[in-house]
N, C-alpha and C positions, 0 to 999 in steps of 0.2 A: 344513415340509421344509425342510432347510438347503440353503443357496447353496453351491455350489462355486467355488472359486477357485484359481486356478493362478498361482503366482509363478514367472516365468521372469528364469535369468539364463544367464551364459555356463557357467560351473563349477559350479553349486548348490552351493558350499561353503561360503558366507559370507552375502552380503546376500539371497537368495531363502530360505535357513534362517530366519536371523532374522527376515523378515517371514512366515513359514509359522508360525513360533513364538508370534510377538507375536499376529497376528490368531485364532490358535485359543486364546491365553489370553485375550486380550479380548472377541474376539466369537464364540465356540467353540459360543456357546447358538444361534446363527444361520447361522454359516459355516464350512462345511469346508474348511480351506485347505491346501494342497499347495503343492511345490516342485519345480522339476525343473532340468536345465541343459542348454543346446542342446549343450554337448560337457563334460557333467557330469565331473567329477576324481574321480568315485567315493569320496571321503571329506568329510567335515566338517572345515572348519579349526577345528584344537585350540583357538584363541583364542577362536573366535564360540562353540566349544561351550561352552566353561570360563563366558564372560559369561552365554549362556543358562542355565547350570547354577546360576551367582550369583543368576540376576533370577529363580528360579524359573519359568523357562519352558520349559526341555528336555525332552522325551519322548525315550524309548530309542527308538520307532519311526521318528525322523528320521534320514535318511541322504540321500546324494545320488544323485539318480535321473538316468538318461537321460531326454530327450523323449519315447521310443519307448515308455517304461514306462510313461506316462501319457495316450497319444493316445484311448486308447479309453474315457477318461474323458468325461462329457458335463458341460462348464465353462458358468458363469454369466458369467464374467466371468477373462479373462487379464491378466496384469500383467508387462509386461516390465521389469527394473529395472536394465538396462544396456544401453548403445545396441547392444553388438553382438548380444545377445539379441533387440533389436528389429528388428535388420536382419535377422537368419538365424532370426525367428520361422515356424514352421511355419505352414501354412493352417489354421487351425480352422474347423468349421461356420461358414455365415453367420451364424447366430444367437448366434455367441459374440462378445461384445465383447471387443474389445482396446485397452487404453490402456498408455501407457508412462509410467512414473515413475520418471526416474534417480537412485542413490543411487552415491557414489565407493565405490570398492573400498578398503576399509581391509586388506585381505590383505597382508601382510609389513612392516604399518607398526606403531606404538608400539600399546599395548594401549586408550590413551584413543581412538585413532581408532574403534577397535570399537567404545567406549561412545557415540561421536560419532554413528556409524552408525545404531547401534541407537535412540537419540534421535531420529533425522531421522526414522526410518521410524517410529517412533512419534508424532512432532509432525505429519509430512506425508501418511504413505499411508493410516493409519489414521482420518483424518478422510474422506479420499477414498473409502475403503470404506465406510465408514458412509453416505455421501451417496448412493453408487450402490447400495445397498440399501434405503434409508430407515430407518436405524436409529437 
């Protein structure tokens, strides 16, 4: 049975979408990753989306979601990716482990910053997720 992981950010337009796409692409056999925002923007950052498409990580079902739309899902792990999400993270059941791994927001910056953020997520988040689930 796949483990459910939620990546939580403020706007759910960039970092959390990148994390969702990367983890589903690399660990999708074992993990079902989702993302959401505490104040979702309702749109995916076009630069992040273009990068994910270029890397072969994009799926048409990825979209910006408000936290209320995913609260009914039972998660094995919730990962906050920005300080604001960490501070305003809703309370999940006691059995849900929540960890924080912060990444700088590339929004509004040069395309190379998006690439760096995706590389950081791959280098730093992927090993932590693997370790959490013994993969």
